[in-house]
C-alpha positions in Angstrom: -17.4 4.8 23.7 -20.3 6.9 22.7 -21.1 7.3 18.9 -23.0 10.2 17.4 -24.5 10.5 13.9 -23.0 13.6 12.2 -24.8 13.1 8.8 -26.9 10.6 7.1 -28.8 10.2 3.7 -25.6 9.1 1.8 -25.5 6.4 -0.8 -22.1 5.0 0.3 -19.4 7.1 1.8 -15.7 6.2 1.4 -12.2 7.6 1.8 -12.8 10.3 4.5 -10.1 13.0 4.8 -10.1 15.9 7.2 -9.0 19.1 5.5 -9.7 22.8 6.0 -12.2 22.5 8.7 -14.3 19.9 6.9 -14.4 16.2 6.2 -14.0 15.4 2.6 -15.2 12.0 1.3 -16.4 10.1 -1.8 -20.1 9.2 -2.0 -19.3 6.8 -4.8 -22.8 5.6 -5.8 -23.8 9.3 -6.1 -20.7 9.8 -8.2 -19.7 12.8 -6.1 -17.0 14.1 -3.9 -18.6 15.7 -0.9 -17.8 17.5 2.3 -19.5 17.7 5.7 -18.8 20.2 8.4 -19.0 19.7 12.2 -22.6 20.9 12.1 -23.5 18.0 9.7 -24.0 20.3 6.6 -23.2 18.3 3.5 -21.9 20.0 0.3 -21.3 18.5 -3.2 -17.8 19.5 -4.5 -17.1 17.5 -7.7 -18.8 15.0 -9.9 -16.9 11.9 -11.0 -18.6 9.8 -13.7 -16.3 6.8 -13.1 -17.2 6.7 -9.4 -14.9 8.4 -7.0 -12.9 6.7 -4.3 -9.5 7.6 -2.8 -8.8 11.3 -2.2 -5.5 13.2 -1.6 -3.8 16.4 -2.3 -0.6 17.5 -4.2 1.8 19.7 -2.3 0.4 22.8 -4.1 -3.1 22.0 -2.8 -4.7 20.5 -6.0 -7.0 17.6 -5.3 -6.4 14.0 -6.6 -9.3 11.7 -7.0 -9.4 8.0 -7.9 -11.9 7.3 -10.6 -12.8 3.7 -9.9 -14.4 2.1 -12.9 -12.3 3.7 -15.7 -9.1 3.1 -13.6 -7.8 6.7 -13.7 -6.3 9.1 -11.2 -7.8 12.5 -11.8 -6.4 15.9 -10.8 -8.3 19.1 -10.0 -7.2 21.8 -12.4 -9.0 25.2 -12.4 -12.1 23.9 -10.9 -12.4 20.9 -13.3 -11.0 17.4 -13.3 -8.3 16.2 -15.7 -6.4 13.0 -16.1 -3.4 12.8 -13.9 -2.5 9.1 -14.6 -3.9 6.1 -16.4 -3.8 3.1 -14.1 -5.3 0.5 -16.5 -1.9 -1.0 -17.2 -1.5 -2.1 -13.6 -5.0 -2.3 -12.1 -6.8 -5.5 -13.1 -10.2 -4.4 -11.9 -11.7 -1.3 -10.3 -9.4 1.0 -8.5 -10.2 2.1 -4.9 -8.4 3.8 -2.0 -5.1 5.6 -2.0 -2.7 7.7 0.1 -0.6 10.6 -1.1 2.8 11.3 0.5 4.4 14.7 1.2 6.1 14.8 -2.2 2.8 14.2 -4.0 3.4 10.5 -4.8 0.1 8.5 -4.7 -0.1 4.9 -3.8 -3.4 3.5 -5.3 -5.0 0.1 -4.7 -7.4 -1.9 -6.9 -9.7 -4.9 -6.4 -7.6 -7.1 -8.6 -10.6 -9.2 -9.7 -14.3 -8.9 -10.3 -15.1 -11.0 -7.3 -18.8 -10.8 -7.7 -18.6 -12.2 -11.3 -16.1 -14.8 -10.2 -18.2 -15.8 -7.2 -21.3 -16.2 -9.4 -19.3 -18.6 -11.6 -17.5 -20.8 -9.1 -18.6 -19.7 -5.6 -16.9 -17.2 -3.3 -14.6 -19.6 -1.6 -13.3 -21.0 -4.9 -12.9 -17.6 -6.3 -11.0 -16.3 -3.3 -8.7 -19.4 -3.3 -7.9 -18.7 -7.0 -7.3 -15.0 -6.4 -3.7 -14.1 -7.2 -3.9 -10.7 -5.6 -3.6 -7.2 -7.0 -0.7 -4.8 -7.7 -0.4 -1.5 -5.8 0.4 1.4 -8.2 2.7 4.3 -7.4 1.9 7.5 -9.3 4.7 10.1 -9.2 3.8 13.8 -9.2 4.4 14.0 -13.0 1.9 11.2 -13.6 4.4 8.4 -14.1 2.9 5.1 -13.1 5.0 2.3 -11.5 4.1 -1.1 -10.0 4.9 -0.6 -6.4 4.1 -4.0 -4.9 2.4 -7.1 -6.3 0.3 -10.0 -4.9 -1.7 -8.0 -2.4 -5.0 -9.5 -1.3 -7.3 -6.5 -2.3 -5.1 -3.5 -1.2 -7.5 -1.0 0.3 -7.0 1.8 2.8 -3.4 3.0 3.4 -1.5 5.2 5.7 2.0 6.7 5.8 3.8 7.2 9.1 4.8 10.8 10.1 8.4 10.3 9.2 7.4 9.3 5.7 9.3 6.0 5.9 6.6 3.4 6.3 3.5 2.6 4.3 0.8 0.4 5.9 -1.8 -1.1 3.6 -5.0 -2.9 4.5 -5.4 -6.2 2.6 -9.1 -6.7 2.9 -9.1 -10.3 1.6 -5.9 -11.1 3.4 -7.4 -9.9 6.7 -4.2 -8.2 7.7 -2.3 -4.9 7.6 0.9 -5.1 5.6 3.8 -2.7 6.0 6.6 -1.6 3.6 9.7 0.6 4.0 9.6 3.6 1.7 12.9 4.9 0.2 13.8 8.4 -0.8 12.4 7.8 -4.3 9.1 6.3 -3.1 10.1 2.6 -3.8 8.8 0.0 -1.4 10.7 -2.8 0.2 10.9 -5.0 3.3 7.3 -6.3 3.0 6.0 -7.7 6.3 2.7 -8.3 8.2 2.1 -5.4 10.5 -1.0 -6.9 12.1 -2.9 -10.2 11.5 -6.5 -9.2 11.9 -8.4 -12.4 11.2 -11.4 -12.8 11.5 -11.8 -9.1 10.7 -11.5 -7.7 7.2 -9.9 -4.3 7.1 -11.2 -1.6 4.7 -10.3 2.0 5.4 -7.7 2.8 8.0 -6.1 5.8 9.8 -3.1 6.3 12.0 -3.0 7.9 15.5 -0.3 9.8 17.4 0.5 6.7 19.5 1.3 4.7 16.4 -1.8 2.6 16.6 -4.1 2.1 13.5 -7.9 2.5 13.5 -9.4 -0.1 11.2 -12.9 -0.1 9.6 -14.1 -3.7 9.6 -16.0 -4.2 6.4 -17.6 -7.4 7.7 -19.2 -6.0 10.8 -20.5 -3.0 12.7 -17.3 -1.9 14.3 -14.1 0.1 14.1 -11.0 -1.3 15.7 -7.9 0.3 17.1 -4.9 -2.1 16.8 -1.2 -1.9 17.5 1.6 -3.4 15.5 1.5 -7.2 16.1 -2.3 -7.3 16.0 -3.5 -6.6 19.5 -6.9 -5.0 19.5 -6.8 -2.0 21.9 -10.3 -0.7 21.5 -13.5 -1.4 19.6 -16.1 1.2 18.7 -19.6 -0.3 17.8 -21.1 1.5 14.8 -24.5 -0.2 14.5 -24.0 -0.5 10.7 -21.0 -2.1 9.0 -18.1 0.3 8.9 -16.2 0.9 5.7 -13.7 3.7 6.3 -12.4 6.0 9.1 -10.4 9.1 9.6 -9.1 11.2 12.5 -9.8 14.9 12.3 -11.8 17.7 13.8 -10.3 21.0 15.2 -7.9 19.1 17.5 -7.5 15.8 15.5 -9.3 13.8 18.2 -12.6 13.1 16.4 -12.8 9.7 14.8 -15.1 9.9 11.7 -16.5 6.6 10.6 -18.3 5.9 7.3 -21.1 3.3 7.7 -23.9 1.9 5.6 -26.2 -1.1 5.5 -24.2 -2.6 2.6 -21.4 -1.8 0.2 -23.5 -3.2 -2.7 -24.9 -0.6 -5.2 -28.3 0.5 -4.1 -31.2 0.6 -6.6 -32.4 4.1 -7.7 -35.3 4.0 -5.2 -33.4 2.3 -2.4 -33.1 4.1 1.0 -30.0 6.1 1.5 -28.5 4.3 4.4 -25.0 5.8 4.4 -23.9 7.8 7.5 -21.0 9.7 8.9 -20.7 8.8 12.6 -18.2 10.2 15.1 -16.6 9.3 18.4 -14.1 11.2 20.5 -10.7 9.5 21.1 -7.7 10.0 23.3 -4.9 9.9 20.7 -5.1 12.3 17.8 -4.3 12.2 14.1 -0.9 11.4 12.8 0.7 10.7 9.4 -1.1 10.7 6.1 -3.8 10.9 5.1 
């Protein structure tokens, strides 16, 4: 499959979402929420001091933004950002990606551990073996925070199926996609492995109209399309490691992929290696985000 560079010069793009004829995303080392149109024109929309990650919208159109390092969910209000929910009672380290359902409930992941610090102390393998996982937070439209599911191995990108009944979460350190049933009140149950992806490590994900999931592989230069059970249906080579993906464009058949040389914070004089690259695919967007 052919891949084209839509935009470059980013610090590190994450959490892409197609909305209103543009791709919204977080450039989190620039501390900005940005958009890019189909001509590659980038615009800065909001500044988030605590580093933005997951994006979503309430039913009335107000933007929700995860603020990573201060563990907050922010809400756009009159052109400014205000606190929507404090996640620090559940998140045990930086928050990251999320998905927002049709009712405005947000499911927000977090790292669970400062893996860099733990690895420096005991080594990565020992730190990973000792890692107890993280708790996925559910934030209701009024800002109430509930522990939705515990023991997830770095809950990252998430999608909700078109019927609103299934949540699929990428467990980056678990190297799998995990599914839950969603009840009428947003509670999760019936946890199960949707796809074992080892040796790949899933980061951002998106759902297509055939029921398959596109998976950004944070360990390599690729984006994978997989079906339930783990069969890999397609692989798109991205040159750089791929950290997030979204389906969008005017017909929903453009796969947007966020790539960069590394997910580590670049120095102030470091090259801006982040890109948005695209490929055309047969099955269009489905579900949320």
